[in-house]
C-alpha positions in Angstrom: 0.0 0.0 0.0 2.8 2.4 0.9 4.4 2.0 -2.5 1.1 2.4 -4.4 0.4 5.6 -2.5 3.8 7.0 -3.2 3.4 6.0 -6.9 0.1 7.9 -7.1 1.7 10.9 -5.6 4.8 10.8 -7.9 2.6 10.2 -10.9 0.6 13.2 -10.0 3.8 15.2 -9.9 5.0 13.8 -13.2 7.7 11.5 -12.0 6.1 8.4 -13.3 7.2 6.0 -10.5 5.5 2.6 -10.7 4.1 0.7 -7.7 6.2 -2.3 -6.5 5.1 -2.9 -3.0 2.1 -5.0 -1.8 -0.7 -3.4 0.0 -0.2 -5.9 2.9 3.1 -4.1 3.7 1.5 -0.9 4.8 -0.3 -0.3 8.1 -2.2 2.8 9.1 -1.8 4.3 12.6 1.8 3.3 13.0 1.9 5.2 16.2 -0.4 2.5 17.8 2.3 -0.1 17.2 4.8 2.0 19.2 2.4 2.5 22.1 1.6 -1.2 22.5 4.8 -3.0 21.5 6.1 -2.8 25.1 3.0 -4.4 26.6 3.6 -7.7 28.3 0.6 -10.0 28.3 0.4 -13.7 29.3 -1.3 -14.5 26.0 0.1 -12.9 22.8 -3.5 -12.7 21.5 -4.3 -10.1 24.1 -1.6 -7.8 22.7 -3.1 -8.2 19.2 -6.6 -7.5 20.6 -5.3 -4.3 22.4 -3.9 -3.0 19.2 -7.1 -3.7 17.3 -9.2 -2.0 20.0 -7.0 1.1 20.1 -7.2 1.3 16.3 -11.0 0.8 16.3 -11.6 3.5 19.0 -9.2 5.9 17.3 -11.4 5.7 14.1 -14.5 6.8 15.9 -13.4 9.0 18.9 -16.2 9.1 21.5 -18.1 6.2 20.0 -19.6 3.3 22.0 -17.8 0.0 21.9 -20.4 -1.6 19.5 -20.2 1.3 17.1 -16.4 1.3 17.1 -16.2 -2.5 16.6 -19.0 -2.5 14.0 -20.0 -6.2 14.3 -21.0 -8.6 17.1 -17.9 -10.8 16.8 -15.5 -7.8 17.4 -17.8 -6.4 20.1 -17.9 -9.7 21.9 -14.2 -10.0 21.7 -13.8 -6.4 23.2 -16.1 -7.2 26.1 -14.1 -10.4 26.8 -10.9 -8.4 26.8 -12.3 -5.8 29.2 -13.6 -8.6 31.5 -10.5 -10.8 31.4 -9.1 -11.3 34.9 -5.6 -11.7 33.5 -5.7 -8.2 32.0 -5.3 -5.0 34.1 -4.5 -1.3 33.4 -0.8 -2.0 34.1 -0.7 -4.5 31.2 -2.5 -2.1 28.9 -0.4 1.0 29.7 3.0 -0.8 30.0 3.9 0.0 26.4 2.8 3.6 26.7 4.8 4.1 29.8 7.9 2.8 28.0 7.3 5.2 25.1 6.9 8.1 27.6 10.3 7.2 29.1 11.8 7.2 25.6 10.3 10.6 24.7 11.5 11.9 28.1 15.0 10.8 27.5 15.0 12.3 24.0 13.8 15.7 25.2 16.7 18.0 26.0 17.0 20.6 28.8 16.0 21.1 32.4 13.4 20.6 33.7 10.7 18.4 32.3 7.4 18.8 34.2 5.4 15.9 35.8 1.9 17.2 36.2 -0.3 15.4 38.8 -4.0 15.6 39.4 -7.1 13.6 40.3 -10.4 13.4 38.4 -13.7 11.7 39.0 -15.4 9.5 36.5 -19.1 9.1 37.5 -21.6 6.6 36.2 -25.3 6.1 36.7 -26.1 2.6 37.9 -28.9 1.0 39.9 -26.4 -1.3 41.6 -23.5 0.8 42.9 -21.7 -2.1 44.5 -20.3 -3.4 41.2 -18.5 -0.1 40.5 -18.0 1.4 43.9 -19.0 4.6 45.8 -17.8 7.9 44.4 -19.6 10.2 46.8 -22.8 10.7 48.7 -24.7 13.9 48.0 -27.8 15.4 49.7 -31.1 14.6 47.9 -34.6 15.6 49.0 -37.4 13.0 48.7 -41.0 13.9 49.4 -40.0 16.8 51.7 -37.5 14.7 53.6 -33.7 15.1 53.4 -31.6 12.1 52.3 -28.4 11.1 50.7 -27.9 10.0 47.1 -25.1 7.6 46.5 -23.1 8.3 43.3 -21.0 5.5 41.9 -17.8 5.9 39.9 -14.1 5.6 39.8 -11.4 8.1 40.8 -8.3 8.4 38.6 -5.0 10.0 39.7 -2.7 10.5 36.7 0.8 11.9 36.2 1.4 13.5 32.8 4.9 14.3 31.6 5.2 17.6 29.7 7.9 19.9 28.4 8.2 23.5 29.7 6.4 24.6 26.5 3.4 22.4 27.3 4.0 19.4 24.9 2.6 16.3 26.6 5.1 13.4 26.3 2.8 10.8 27.9 1.6 9.3 31.1 4.3 8.2 33.7 1.9 6.8 36.3 -1.8 6.2 36.9 -3.9 5.0 39.7 -7.6 4.0 39.8 -9.6 3.4 43.0 -13.0 4.0 44.6 -13.9 5.2 48.1 -14.8 1.7 49.5 -11.1 1.2 50.4 -11.0 4.4 52.5 -14.5 4.2 53.8 -13.5 4.7 57.4 -10.9 7.4 56.8 -13.3 10.3 57.3 -14.7 8.8 60.5 -11.2 8.4 61.8 -10.4 12.0 61.1 -13.4 13.1 63.1 -12.0 11.5 66.2 -8.3 12.2 65.6 -6.5 15.4 64.4 -6.1 14.8 60.6 -2.4 15.6 60.8 -1.9 12.6 63.1 -3.6 10.1 60.8 -1.0 8.0 59.0 -0.7 8.9 55.3 -1.2 5.2 54.5 -4.8 5.4 55.7 -5.7 8.4 53.6 -6.6 8.8 50.0 -3.6 11.2 49.9 -1.3 8.2 49.6 -2.0 8.3 45.9 0.2 11.4 45.5 3.2 9.7 47.1 2.6 6.5 45.1 2.5 8.3 41.7 5.5 10.5 42.6 7.5 7.4 43.4 6.3 5.4 40.3 6.8 8.2 37.8 10.3 9.1 39.2 11.3 5.4 39.0 10.0 5.1 35.4 11.7 8.2 34.1 15.0 7.1 35.8 16.4 10.7 35.9 14.9 12.3 39.1 17.1 15.4 38.9 15.5 16.5 35.6 11.9 16.2 36.9 9.8 18.9 38.6 6.6 17.4 40.0 3.7 19.9 40.0 0.5 19.7 41.9 -2.4 21.8 43.1 -3.5 22.4 46.7 -4.3 18.8 47.2 -0.6 18.0 46.9 0.3 20.1 49.9 1.5 17.1 51.8 4.6 17.1 54.1 5.2 13.5 53.5 5.4 14.2 49.7 8.0 16.9 50.3 10.1 14.4 52.3 9.7 11.6 49.7 10.8 13.9 46.9 13.9 14.8 48.8 14.6 11.2 49.5 14.2 10.3 45.8 16.4 13.2 44.7 13.7 14.9 42.6 12.1 18.3 42.7 8.6 19.6 43.3 6.5 22.8 42.9 3.1 22.7 44.6 0.4 25.2 45.6 -0.1 25.3 49.3 -3.3 25.3 51.4 -1.7 24.9 54.8 0.0 27.8 56.7 2.9 25.7 57.9 5.2 26.5 60.8 8.5 28.1 59.7 11.8 29.1 61.1 12.0 28.5 64.9 8.4 27.3 65.0 7.1 30.5 66.6 5.7 31.9 63.3 4.3 30.6 60.1 5.0 30.9 56.4 2.4 33.6 56.0 4.0 35.7 58.8 7.4 35.4 57.2 6.1 36.3 53.7 4.4 39.5 55.0 7.9 40.7 55.8 9.3 39.8 52.4 9.8 42.6 49.9 8.2 42.7 46.5 10.7 41.3 44.1 9.0 42.6 41.0 5.9 42.4 38.8 4.9 39.6 36.5 2.2 39.7 33.8 0.2 36.7 32.8 -2.7 36.2 30.4 -5.8 34.8 32.0 -9.3 33.9 30.7 -12.6 34.3 32.4 -15.6 31.9 32.3 -16.8 33.7 29.1 -13.6 32.9 27.4 -12.4 36.5 27.2 -8.6 37.1 27.7 -7.1 39.8 29.9 -3.7 40.6 31.4 -3.2 40.2 35.1 -0.3 42.0 36.9 1.1 40.0 39.8 3.3 41.1 42.7 6.0 38.5 43.4 7.4 37.8 46.8 9.7 34.9 47.6 11.9 33.7 50.5 14.0 30.7 51.4 13.2 29.4 54.8 13.0 26.4 57.2 9.7 24.5 57.0 8.8 22.4 60.0 6.7 19.2 60.0 3.2 19.0 61.5 3.4 18.8 65.3 1.9 15.3 65.3 4.6 14.0 62.9 7.7 16.0 63.9 9.3 12.9 65.4 9.0 11.0 62.1 10.0 13.7 59.5 12.8 16.2 59.3 12.8 19.9 58.8 13.2 21.0 55.2 14.7 24.1 53.7 12.2 25.3 51.0 11.4 28.4 49.0 8.0 30.0 49.3 6.7 32.1 46.4 3.6 34.3 46.7 2.1 35.9 43.7 -0.9 38.1 44.2 -2.8 40.2 41.7 -2.6 43.9 42.3 -6.1 44.8 41.4 -9.4 42.9 42.0 -10.9 42.0 38.6 -14.7 42.3 38.1 -15.3 39.3 35.9 -13.2 36.6 37.6 -11.5 35.6 40.9 -8.4 37.4 42.0 -5.2 35.4 41.4 -3.5 34.6 44.7 -0.9 31.8 44.3 1.1 30.5 47.3 3.7 28.0 46.1 6.4 25.9 47.8 9.4 24.4 46.0 12.7 22.8 47.0 14.4 24.7 44.2 16.3 27.9 45.0 14.9 31.2 43.7 17.3 34.1 43.7 15.9 36.6 41.2 12.6 37.9 40.0 13.2 36.1 36.7 13.6 32.8 38.5 10.4 33.4 40.5 8.5 34.3 37.3 9.8 31.1 35.7 8.4 29.0 38.5 5.0 30.7 38.0 5.1 29.8 34.3 5.9 26.2 35.2 2.9 26.0 37.6 0.7 27.5 35.0 1.4 24.5 32.8 -0.5 22.4 35.4 -3.7 23.2 33.5 -2.4 20.9 30.8 -3.5 17.9 32.8 -6.9 19.4 33.2 -7.1 19.6 29.4 -6.0 15.9 29.2 -8.9 14.9 31.5 -11.3 17.0 29.5 -10.3 15.2 26.3 -10.8 11.8 28.1 -14.3 12.8 29.3 -15.6 15.1 26.5 -13.8 13.7 23.5 -13.5 10.0 24.3 -16.7 10.1 26.4 -15.3 7.8 29.1 -18.2 8.5 31.4 -20.8 7.2 28.9 -19.5 3.6 28.9 -22.1 1.0 29.9 -19.8 -1.6 31.2 -21.1 -3.0 34.5 -18.0 -3.5 36.7 -15.2 -1.3 37.8 -12.6 -3.7 36.5 -14.0 -3.6 33.0 -14.4 0.2 33.1 -10.8 0.6 34.2 -9.5 -1.4 31.3 -11.5 0.6 28.8 -10.4 3.9 30.4 -6.7 2.9 30.3 -7.1 2.4 26.5 -8.9 5.8 26.2 -6.0 7.4 28.1 -3.6 6.5 25.3 -6.0 7.8 22.7 -6.5 11.0 24.7 -2.8 11.6 25.0 -2.4 11.2 21.2 -5.1 13.8 20.5 -3.5 16.2 23.0 0.0 15.6 21.6 -1.0 16.3 18.0 -2.8 19.5 19.1 0.2 20.8 21.2 2.8 19.7 18.7 1.3 22.3 16.3 1.7 25.0 19.0 5.2 24.1 20.4 7.1 22.8 17.3 5.3 23.9 14.2 8.4 23.7 12.1 9.1 20.0 12.8 9.0 17.4 10.1 5.5 16.2 9.2 6.8 12.6 9.5 6.7 13.0 13.2 2.9 12.9 13.3 1.8 11.8 9.8 2.6 8.8 7.6 3.1 9.2 3.8 -0.4 8.1 3.3 -1.7 10.7 5.7 0.2 13.5 3.9 -0.9 12.3 0.5 -4.6 12.2 1.5 -4.5 15.6 3.3 -2.9 17.2 0.2 -5.6 15.7 -2.0 -8.6 16.3 0.3 -7.8 19.8 1.6 -6.6 22.3 -1.0 -3.9 24.8 0.0 -4.9 28.3 0.7 -2.8 30.8 -1.2 -2.1 32.9 1.8 -0.8 29.9 3.8 1.8 28.6 1.4 4.6 29.7 3.8 3.2 27.8 6.8 5.7 25.7 8.7 5.7 22.0 7.5 4.1 20.3 10.4 1.7 23.1 11.2 0.6 23.0 7.5 -0.6 19.4 7.8 -2.1 19.7 11.3 -4.1 22.6 10.0 -5.4 20.5 7.2 -6.2 17.7 9.6 -8.2 20.2 11.7 -10.0 21.5 8.6 -11.3 17.9 8.1 -12.8 18.2 11.6 -14.5 21.6 10.9 -11.7 24.1 11.6 -12.2 27.2 9.4 -8.5 28.4 9.3 -9.4 32.0 8.9 -6.7 34.6 9.2 -7.4 35.6 12.8 -8.5 32.2 14.1 -6.5 30.8 17.0 -4.6 27.5 16.5 -6.9 24.5 16.1 -8.0 22.9 19.4 -8.5 19.3 20.6 -12.1 19.0 19.3 -11.4 19.7 15.6 -8.3 17.5 15.9 -10.1 14.4 17.1 -12.8 14.9 14.5 -10.2 15.2 11.8 -8.4 12.2 13.0 -11.5 10.0 12.9 -12.5 11.2 9.4 -9.0 10.7 8.1 -8.8 7.2 9.4 -12.1 6.3 7.7 -10.8 7.7 4.4 -7.6 5.7 4.8 -9.6 2.5 5.3 -11.5 3.1 2.2 -8.3 3.7 0.2 -6.8 0.5 1.5 -9.9 -1.5 0.5 -10.0 0.1 -3.0 -6.4 -0.6 -3.7 -6.8 -4.2 -2.5 -9.8 -4.7 -4.8 -8.5 -2.9 -7.9 -4.7 -2.9 -7.6 -4.2 -6.5 -6.9 
């Protein structure tokens, strides 16, 4: 197939090359082979089925399993794969993790960011026991107050990204439900939460993913782990120091500092303003504006919680406070309080750390693609184990969509071969005519824009770069066209 496509392209250009290769030698979606080749299944057939499922789901992003599989035989095989006790998310994601490590090693510079966050995947089921409790929310019934039990799965993921925001892939992932930590809240009502061992809290997920991602990437000194206020955990700070890696987290606790007679907030009130930093922000209506932040930073001794001071050492960390000068009318005022083990000596270094923390929103976008694009919450599988296996596959697909989108924004001048096969490029040239004003577009951006136009992107002069939605629509349509071409060449060319 590859040779026949190349021949058609060359014939169109007047070079007259003849086709010499068989259509069986070409495979679409070569990126899928890279993401699954490192998977280790007990049965080799499971690896073949995983590749087929990932290819089927990538053809119809957001489709149900029967729609993606197209017939009962493939649908039944997919359900058996999801429900197989010998298959878990670790088997499915092993190849992707290996590829993440390779992309991490090939990316130059310091640092590379490891973004951590938790998301909830909720499902409506009459029997909540088969999936597990997500949360209990108040619900009135005939004038009487009650609780409604929502079932679902929690997912804590760790996404590796460059400083420019290009996602390199997942480095760790954890799925669970609240059944395991059912008694944790009751325990915290009787005991000071700071005295509850971290192993008995859901917060242990932050430490586990920090450890697993650091071990996977095998270069802790190049990593900066970034988290929101949920990651303000003293045990996490100590673990990062033990592993030799770095962290940058937003704090929610006013910790004891110095000699223990004052707190971080008290110390930062005395810190002078190092300078101003301007960032672009967007309100709920999608309108952009520029926020002017006052930056304060100070290196200080941070003490462990009183209930754990015998178990954990004091740490020397840098506190960075960035507060917006004026109070905006159409959004919340920016007030970031960050802690990091990295030294900050100048205003430029402090502003750099703020830019790194701002990249944390990339993992929110990844979760949005998983839910809105791949529609992970609309799956009808009955048990948590089956849902987790499906979600693990959709995580690989979500990363791919996000990677293509951000590649256009971070490396538009790269070679198109990084994201597109020869067949992809040939079809995009044939299907989407070039616009005269865009002939000088960078090579990779040129083809990504064409892909987005297949998904409904208008590519007007003042339009922003294409987003994830038009990218996943374009990918689905392009794959369908490729399949039609392959069938046509097989029927006519052979």
